[in-house]
N, CA, C and O atoms as a Tinker XYZ file with bonds, in Angstrom:
   328  protein
     1  N    -59.644000   15.757000  -57.206000    73     2
     2  CA   -59.489000   16.462000  -56.918000    64     1     3
     3  C    -57.744000   16.750000  -57.569000    63     2     4     5
     4  O    -56.678000   16.133000  -57.573000    81     3
     5  N    -58.201000   17.884000  -57.998000    73     3     6
     6  CA   -56.149000   17.889000  -58.969000    64     5     7
     7  C    -55.820000   19.211000  -58.294000    63     6     8     9
     8  O    -56.363000   20.276000  -58.000000    81     7
     9  N    -54.183000   18.344000  -58.164000    73     7    10
    10  CA   -53.437000   19.532000  -57.546000    64     9    11
    11  C    -52.264000   20.465000  -58.325000    63    10    12    13
    12  O    -51.733000   19.793000  -59.210000    81    11
    13  N    -51.867000   21.459000  -58.260000    73    11    14
    14  CA   -51.020000   21.903000  -59.518000    64    13    15
    15  C    -49.602000   21.871000  -58.724000    63    14    16    17
    16  O    -49.003000   21.579000  -57.688000    81    15
    17  N    -49.552000   22.333000  -59.859000    73    15    18
    18  CA   -47.590000   22.244000  -58.694000    64    17    19
    19  C    -47.070000   23.641000  -58.783000    63    18    20    21
    20  O    -47.021000   23.890000  -59.988000    81    19
    21  N    -46.662000   24.666000  -58.107000    73    19    22
    22  CA   -46.181000   25.892000  -58.302000    64    21    23
    23  C    -45.122000   25.940000  -59.211000    63    22    24    25
    24  O    -44.051000   25.388000  -59.461000    81    23
    25  N    -46.065000   27.070000  -59.711000    73    23    26
    26  CA   -44.832000   27.931000  -61.163000    64    25    27
    27  C    -43.674000   28.229000  -60.728000    63    26    28    29
    28  O    -43.915000   28.903000  -59.727000    81    27
    29  N    -42.122000   28.126000  -60.889000    73    27    30
    30  CA   -40.639000   28.285000  -60.718000    64    29    31
    31  C    -40.490000   29.387000  -61.790000    63    30    32    33
    32  O    -41.062000   29.509000  -62.873000    81    31
    33  N    -39.559000   30.156000  -61.181000    73    31    34
    34  CA   -38.925000   30.785000  -62.452000    64    33    35
    35  C    -37.575000   30.743000  -62.087000    63    34    36    37
    36  O    -37.210000   30.936000  -60.928000    81    35
    37  N    -36.649000   30.449000  -63.212000    73    35    38
    38  CA   -35.009000   30.717000  -63.369000    64    37    39
    39  C    -34.502000   32.086000  -64.193000    63    38    40    41
    40  O    -34.645000   32.692000  -65.255000    81    39
    41  N    -33.957000   32.111000  -63.190000    73    39    42
    42  CA   -33.408000   33.578000  -64.477000    64    41    43
    43  C    -32.041000   32.934000  -64.738000    63    42    44    45
    44  O    -31.327000   32.395000  -63.892000    81    43
    45  N    -31.738000   33.110000  -66.340000    73    43    46
    46  CA   -30.926000   32.596000  -66.949000    64    45    47
    47  C    -30.495000   33.727000  -67.720000    63    46    48    49
    48  O    -30.372000   33.564000  -68.934000    81    47
    49  N    -30.211000   35.001000  -67.145000    73    47    50
    50  CA   -29.797000   36.189000  -67.956000    64    49    51
    51  C    -28.375000   35.632000  -67.682000    63    50    52    53
    52  O    -27.861000   34.940000  -66.803000    81    51
    53  N    -27.890000   36.358000  -69.044000    73    51    54
    54  CA   -26.505000   35.873000  -69.072000    64    53    55
    55  C    -25.758000   35.551000  -69.995000    63    54    56    57
    56  O    -24.805000   36.077000  -70.570000    81    55
    57  N    -26.644000   34.040000  -70.118000    73    55    58
    58  CA   -26.616000   32.903000  -70.639000    64    57    59
    59  C    -26.559000   32.924000  -71.875000    63    58    60    61
    60  O    -27.516000   33.522000  -72.367000    81    59
    61  N    -25.675000   32.431000  -72.763000    73    59    62
    62  CA   -25.909000   32.590000  -74.184000    64    61    63
    63  C    -26.862000   31.803000  -74.916000    63    62    64    65
    64  O    -27.223000   30.840000  -74.239000    81    63
    65  N    -27.418000   31.854000  -76.076000    73    63    66
    66  CA   -28.546000   31.234000  -76.459000    64    65    67
    67  C    -28.828000   29.525000  -76.334000    63    66    68    69
    68  O    -29.685000   28.726000  -75.955000    81    67
    69  N    -27.150000   29.597000  -77.077000    73    67    70
    70  CA   -27.759000   27.600000  -77.237000    64    69    71
    71  C    -27.491000   27.169000  -75.539000    63    70    72    73
    72  O    -27.332000   25.962000  -75.715000    81    71
    73  N    -27.357000   27.339000  -74.203000    73    71    74
    74  CA   -27.154000   27.121000  -72.843000    64    73    75
    75  C    -28.828000   27.564000  -72.578000    63    74    76    77
    76  O    -29.486000   27.087000  -71.654000    81    75
    77  N    -29.341000   28.510000  -73.518000    73    75    78
    78  CA   -31.057000   28.409000  -72.684000    64    77    79
    79  C    -31.483000   27.513000  -73.869000    63    78    80    81
    80  O    -32.603000   27.090000  -73.585000    81    79
    81  N    -31.138000   27.091000  -74.929000    73    79    82
    82  CA   -32.272000   26.202000  -76.052000    64    81    83
    83  C    -31.897000   24.762000  -75.139000    63    82    84    85
    84  O    -32.761000   23.890000  -75.047000    81    83
    85  N    -30.657000   24.600000  -74.531000    73    83    86
    86  CA   -30.726000   23.072000  -74.364000    64    85    87
    87  C    -31.132000   23.342000  -72.622000    63    86    88    89
    88  O    -32.186000   22.731000  -72.443000    81    87
    89  N    -30.825000   23.817000  -71.693000    73    87    90
    90  CA   -31.719000   23.920000  -70.338000    64    89    91
    91  C    -33.584000   23.871000  -71.020000    63    90    92    93
    92  O    -34.319000   23.179000  -70.316000    81    91
    93  N    -34.301000   24.565000  -72.312000    73    91    94
    94  CA   -35.654000   24.655000  -72.180000    64    93    95
    95  C    -35.448000   23.015000  -72.883000    63    94    96    97
    96  O    -36.285000   22.432000  -72.194000    81    95
    97  N    -34.907000   22.005000  -73.743000    73    95    98
    98  CA   -35.330000   20.870000  -74.422000    64    97    99
    99  C    -34.776000   20.362000  -72.966000    63    98   100   101
   100  O    -34.746000   19.178000  -73.300000    81    99
   101  N    -34.126000   20.324000  -71.060000    73    99   102
   102  CA   -34.191000   19.317000  -70.516000    64   101   103
   103  C    -35.809000   19.331000  -70.064000    63   102   104   105
   104  O    -36.616000   18.403000  -70.114000    81   103
   105  N    -36.010000   20.810000  -69.574000    73   103   106
   106  CA   -37.047000   21.185000  -69.148000    64   105   107
   107  C    -38.493000   20.487000  -70.026000    63   106   108   109
   108  O    -39.645000   20.587000  -69.603000    81   107
   109  N    -38.221000   20.013000  -70.898000    73   107   110
   110  CA   -39.460000   19.553000  -72.316000    64   109   111
   111  C    -39.329000   18.420000  -71.890000    63   110   112   113
   112  O    -40.414000   17.974000  -71.515000    81   111
   113  N    -38.287000   17.549000  -71.734000    73   111   114
   114  CA   -38.083000   16.223000  -71.581000    64   113   115
   115  C    -38.533000   15.453000  -70.407000    63   114   116   117
   116  O    -39.099000   14.364000  -70.320000    81   115
   117  N    -37.999000   16.587000  -69.235000    73   115   118
   118  CA   -38.873000   16.200000  -68.084000    64   117   119
   119  C    -40.635000   16.384000  -68.082000    63   118   120   121
   120  O    -41.465000   15.622000  -67.587000    81   119
   121  N    -40.811000   17.440000  -68.688000    73   119   122
   122  CA   -42.535000   17.286000  -69.027000    64   121   123
   123  C    -42.721000   16.103000  -69.851000    63   122   124   125
   124  O    -43.058000   15.045000  -69.320000    81   123
   125  N    -42.497000   16.209000  -71.324000    73   123   126
   126  CA   -42.761000   14.848000  -71.805000    64   125   127
   127  C    -43.027000   13.647000  -71.211000    63   126   128   129
   128  O    -44.015000   12.924000  -71.343000    81   127
   129  N    -41.710000   13.458000  -70.317000    73   127   130
   130  CA   -41.377000   12.051000  -69.610000    64   129   131
   131  C    -42.960000   11.751000  -68.420000    63   130   132   133
   132  O    -43.652000   10.789000  -68.089000    81   131
   133  N    -42.902000   13.149000  -68.146000    73   131   134
   134  CA   -44.573000   12.957000  -66.767000    64   133   135
   135  C    -44.060000   11.982000  -65.933000    63   134   136   137
   136  O    -44.725000   10.947000  -65.882000    81   135
   137  N    -43.184000   12.028000  -65.353000    73   135   138
   138  CA   -42.683000   11.047000  -64.101000    64   137   139
   139  C    -41.594000    9.492000  -64.690000    63   138   140   141
   140  O    -40.974000    8.764000  -63.915000    81   139
   141  N    -41.629000    9.379000  -65.810000    73   139   142
   142  CA   -41.258000    8.367000  -66.728000    64   141   143
   143  C    -39.506000    8.627000  -66.846000    63   142   144   145
   144  O    -39.035000    9.698000  -66.460000    81   143
   145  N    -38.860000    7.829000  -67.263000    73   143   146
   146  CA   -37.385000    7.951000  -67.959000    64   145   147
   147  C    -37.265000    8.709000  -68.895000    63   146   148   149
   148  O    -37.854000    8.273000  -69.883000    81   147
   149  N    -36.768000    9.664000  -69.059000    73   147   150
   150  CA   -36.827000   10.604000  -70.422000    64   149   151
   151  C    -36.111000   10.167000  -71.331000    63   150   152   153
   152  O    -35.264000    9.504000  -70.732000    81   151
   153  N    -35.890000   10.107000  -72.455000    73   151   154
   154  CA   -34.836000   10.143000  -73.664000    64   153   155
   155  C    -34.405000   11.232000  -74.012000    63   154   156   157
   156  O    -35.319000   11.833000  -74.577000    81   155
   157  N    -33.575000   11.770000  -73.984000    73   155   158
   158  CA   -33.010000   13.173000  -73.668000    64   157   159
   159  C    -32.430000   12.690000  -75.176000    63   158   160   161
   160  O    -31.949000   11.638000  -75.597000    81   159
   161  N    -32.765000   14.181000  -75.846000    73   159   162
   162  CA   -32.615000   14.659000  -76.885000    64   161   163
   163  C    -30.873000   14.950000  -77.190000    63   162   164   165
   164  O    -30.011000   15.530000  -76.529000    81   163
   165  N    -30.859000   14.448000  -78.133000    73   163   166
   166  CA   -29.418000   14.704000  -78.647000    64   165   167
   167  C    -28.722000   16.120000  -78.411000    63   166   168   169
   168  O    -29.474000   16.952000  -78.920000    81   167
   169  N    -27.815000   16.634000  -77.959000    73   167   170
   170  CA   -27.154000   18.002000  -78.070000    64   169   171
   171  C    -27.086000   18.783000  -79.858000    63   170   172   173
   172  O    -26.399000   18.279000  -80.746000    81   171
   173  N    -27.771000   19.799000  -80.020000    73   171   174
   174  CA   -27.398000   19.918000  -81.478000    64   173   175
   175  C    -25.567000   20.612000  -81.662000    63   174   176   177
   176  O    -24.892000   21.549000  -81.235000    81   175
   177  N    -25.412000   19.265000  -82.701000    73   175   178
   178  CA   -24.310000   19.051000  -83.499000    64   177   179
   179  C    -23.281000   20.375000  -83.312000    63   178   180   181
   180  O    -23.867000   21.399000  -83.662000    81   179
   181  N    -22.063000   20.596000  -82.906000    73   179   182
   182  CA   -21.246000   21.486000  -82.589000    64   181   183
   183  C    -20.039000   21.502000  -83.150000    63   182   184   185
   184  O    -19.213000   20.829000  -82.535000    81   183
   185  N    -19.543000   22.193000  -84.381000    73   183   186
   186  CA   -18.155000   21.726000  -85.143000    64   185   187
   187  C    -17.167000   22.237000  -83.557000    63   186   188   189
   188  O    -17.447000   22.558000  -82.402000    81   187
   189  N    -15.688000   22.028000  -84.548000    73   187   190
   190  CA   -14.850000   22.340000  -82.822000    64   189   191
   191  C    -14.468000   23.255000  -82.892000    63   190   192   193
   192  O    -13.400000   23.430000  -82.306000    81   191
   193  N    -15.071000   24.407000  -83.632000    73   191   194
   194  CA   -14.727000   25.854000  -83.688000    64   193   195
   195  C    -15.555000   26.027000  -81.945000    63   194   196   197
   196  O    -15.205000   26.249000  -80.786000    81   195
   197  N    -16.536000   25.816000  -82.548000    73   195   198
   198  CA   -17.546000   25.877000  -81.389000    64   197   199
   199  C    -17.614000   25.497000  -80.369000    63   198   200   201
   200  O    -17.929000   26.257000  -79.453000    81   199
   201  N    -17.304000   23.993000  -80.126000    73   199   202
   202  CA   -16.528000   23.843000  -78.952000    64   201   203
   203  C    -15.663000   24.771000  -77.947000    63   202   204   205
   204  O    -15.920000   25.239000  -76.838000    81   203
   205  N    -14.494000   24.847000  -78.821000    73   203   206
   206  CA   -13.339000   25.607000  -78.289000    64   205   207
   207  C    -14.197000   26.554000  -77.691000    63   206   208   209
   208  O    -14.422000   26.479000  -76.483000    81   207
   209  N    -14.958000   27.875000  -78.732000    73   207   210
   210  CA   -15.459000   28.975000  -77.803000    64   209   211
   211  C    -16.112000   28.675000  -76.751000    63   210   212   213
   212  O    -15.894000   29.484000  -75.849000    81   211
   213  N    -16.710000   27.986000  -76.523000    73   211   214
   214  CA   -17.798000   27.077000  -75.261000    64   213   215
   215  C    -17.154000   27.444000  -74.168000    63   214   216   217
   216  O    -17.423000   28.163000  -73.205000    81   215
   217  N    -15.945000   26.595000  -74.620000    73   215   218
   218  CA   -14.933000   26.377000  -73.543000    64   217   219
   219  C    -14.319000   27.392000  -72.864000    63   218   220   221
   220  O    -14.123000   27.484000  -71.653000    81   219
   221  N    -13.985000   28.266000  -73.886000    73   219   222
   222  CA   -13.238000   29.422000  -73.668000    64   221   223
   223  C    -14.286000   30.245000  -72.866000    63   222   224   225
   224  O    -13.914000   30.641000  -71.761000    81   223
   225  N    -15.668000   30.587000  -73.309000    73   223   226
   226  CA   -16.633000   31.184000  -72.543000    64   225   227
   227  C    -16.573000   31.028000  -71.334000    63   226   228   229
   228  O    -16.508000   31.926000  -70.495000    81   227
   229  N    -16.598000   29.230000  -71.043000    73   227   230
   230  CA   -16.503000   29.214000  -69.451000    64   229   231
   231  C    -15.555000   29.304000  -68.730000    63   230   232   233
   232  O    -15.679000   29.467000  -67.516000    81   231
   233  N    -14.342000   29.212000  -69.371000    73   231   234
   234  CA   -13.157000   28.994000  -68.429000    64   233   235
   235  C    -13.347000   30.220000  -67.826000    63   234   236   237
   236  O    -13.304000   30.266000  -66.597000    81   235
   237  N    -13.690000   31.915000  -68.908000    73   235   238
   238  CA   -13.743000   33.339000  -68.438000    64   237   239
   239  C    -14.720000   33.448000  -67.614000    63   238   240   241
   240  O    -14.438000   34.332000  -66.805000    81   239
   241  N    -15.819000   32.956000  -67.389000    73   239   242
   242  CA   -16.751000   33.061000  -66.224000    64   241   243
   243  C    -16.591000   32.384000  -65.446000    63   242   244   245
   244  O    -17.484000   32.408000  -64.599000    81   243
   245  N    -15.739000   31.641000  -65.259000    73   243   246
   246  CA   -15.643000   30.652000  -64.273000    64   245   247
   247  C    -14.408000   31.068000  -63.154000    63   246   248   249
   248  O    -14.258000   30.768000  -61.969000    81   247
   249  N    -13.479000   32.024000  -64.240000    73   247   250
   250  CA   -12.557000   32.453000  -63.405000    64   249   251
   251  C    -13.160000   33.696000  -62.221000    63   250   252   253
   252  O    -14.124000   34.453000  -62.102000    81   251
   253  N    -11.924000   33.336000  -61.494000    73   251   254
   254  CA   -11.550000   34.047000  -60.249000    64   253   255
   255  C    -10.933000   35.542000  -60.401000    63   254   256   257
   256  O     -9.753000   35.544000  -60.049000    81   255
   257  N    -11.249000   36.404000  -60.690000    73   255   258
   258  CA   -10.529000   37.159000  -60.758000    64   257   259
   259  C     -8.791000   37.519000  -59.317000    63   258   260   261
   260  O     -8.633000   37.423000  -58.100000    81   259
   261  N     -8.016000   37.884000  -60.406000    73   259   262
   262  CA    -6.859000   37.898000  -59.323000    64   261   263
   263  C     -5.872000   36.834000  -58.835000    63   262   264   265
   264  O     -4.823000   36.933000  -58.198000    81   263
   265  N     -6.384000   36.025000  -59.220000    73   263   266
   266  CA    -5.913000   34.196000  -58.448000    64   265   267
   267  C     -5.483000   33.468000  -60.075000    63   266   268   269
   268  O     -6.039000   33.468000  -61.173000    81   267
   269  N     -3.933000   32.761000  -59.416000    73   267   270
   270  CA    -3.503000   32.479000  -60.812000    64   269   271
   271  C     -3.002000   31.490000  -59.929000    63   270   272   273
   272  O     -2.257000   31.525000  -58.950000    81   271
   273  N     -3.927000   30.133000  -60.855000    73   271   274
   274  CA    -3.184000   28.523000  -60.459000    64   273   275
   275  C     -1.898000   28.276000  -60.422000    63   274   276   277
   276  O     -1.205000   28.689000  -61.352000    81   275
   277  N     -1.321000   27.573000  -59.373000    73   275   278
   278  CA    -0.071000   27.403000  -59.083000    64   277   279
   279  C     -0.001000   26.005000  -59.199000    63   278   280   281
   280  O     -0.041000   25.385000  -58.136000    81   279
   281  N      0.109000   25.267000  -60.398000    73   279   282
   282  CA    -0.080000   23.658000  -60.391000    64   281   283
   283  C      1.130000   23.209000  -60.843000    63   282   284   285
   284  O      1.182000   22.173000  -61.506000    81   283
   285  N      2.314000   23.972000  -60.522000    73   283   286
   286  CA     3.682000   23.193000  -61.014000    64   285   287
   287  C      4.171000   21.780000  -59.915000    63   286   288   289
   288  O      3.832000   21.708000  -58.734000    81   287
   289  N      4.609000   21.247000  -60.289000    73   287   290
   290  CA     4.827000   20.131000  -59.485000    64   289   291
   291  C      5.505000   20.408000  -58.325000    63   290   292   293
   292  O      5.789000   19.363000  -57.741000    81   291
   293  N      5.798000   21.185000  -57.877000    73   291   294
   294  CA     6.593000   21.735000  -56.436000    64   293   295
   295  C      5.495000   22.546000  -55.059000    63   294   296   297
   296  O      5.522000   22.448000  -53.832000    81   295
   297  N      4.603000   23.335000  -56.029000    73   295   298
   298  CA     3.346000   23.573000  -54.997000    64   297   299
   299  C      2.228000   22.780000  -55.228000    63   298   300   301
   300  O      1.162000   23.378000  -55.080000    81   299
   301  N      2.128000   21.182000  -55.664000    73   299   302
   302  CA     1.339000   19.972000  -55.443000    64   301   303
   303  C      1.981000   19.392000  -54.251000    63   302   304   305
   304  O      1.261000   19.126000  -53.289000    81   303
   305  N      3.034000   19.201000  -54.206000    73   303   306
   306  CA     3.868000   18.616000  -53.130000    64   305   307
   307  C      4.125000   20.037000  -51.790000    63   306   308   309
   308  O      3.755000   20.410000  -50.677000    81   307
   309  N      4.562000   20.200000  -52.344000    73   307   310
   310  CA     4.545000   21.727000  -51.020000    64   309   311
   311  C      3.520000   21.912000  -50.042000    63   310   312   313
   312  O      2.366000   22.208000  -50.349000    81   311
   313  N      3.919000   21.745000  -48.868000    73   311   314
   314  CA     2.393000   21.647000  -47.554000    64   313   315
   315  C      2.556000   22.769000  -46.807000    63   314   316   317
   316  O      1.603000   23.172000  -46.139000    81   315
   317  N      4.061000   23.607000  -46.797000    73   315   318
   318  CA     4.137000   24.915000  -45.707000    64   317   319
   319  C      3.422000   25.870000  -46.109000    63   318   320   321
   320  O      3.674000   26.866000  -45.431000    81   319
   321  N      2.402000   26.126000  -47.129000    73   319   322
   322  CA     1.658000   26.836000  -46.880000    64   321   323
   323  C      0.122000   26.570000  -46.223000    63   322   324   325
   324  O     -0.687000   27.443000  -45.908000    81   323
   325  N     -0.032000   25.167000  -46.114000    73   323   326
   326  CA    -1.241000   24.604000  -45.083000    64   325   327
   327  C     -1.625000   25.202000  -43.903000    63   326   328
   328  O     -2.523000   24.705000  -43.224000    81   327
């Protein structure tokens, strides 16, 4: 008697193509490992410009609108706002 694992879906809407490819590569590695330790594929080579663009894209996506981080030395040690 074989038991099938249920199918799952993951919403990748809005992710750039290279991120989707990376996720697909991880899933493929898990499947091919079949419970063993996987040999993870190397990420596709990126130029420094591509890395900068990816970083800036992540920063824009992770930013909280209307919030400005105050990382000045004074703000780090000021406990009056706690």
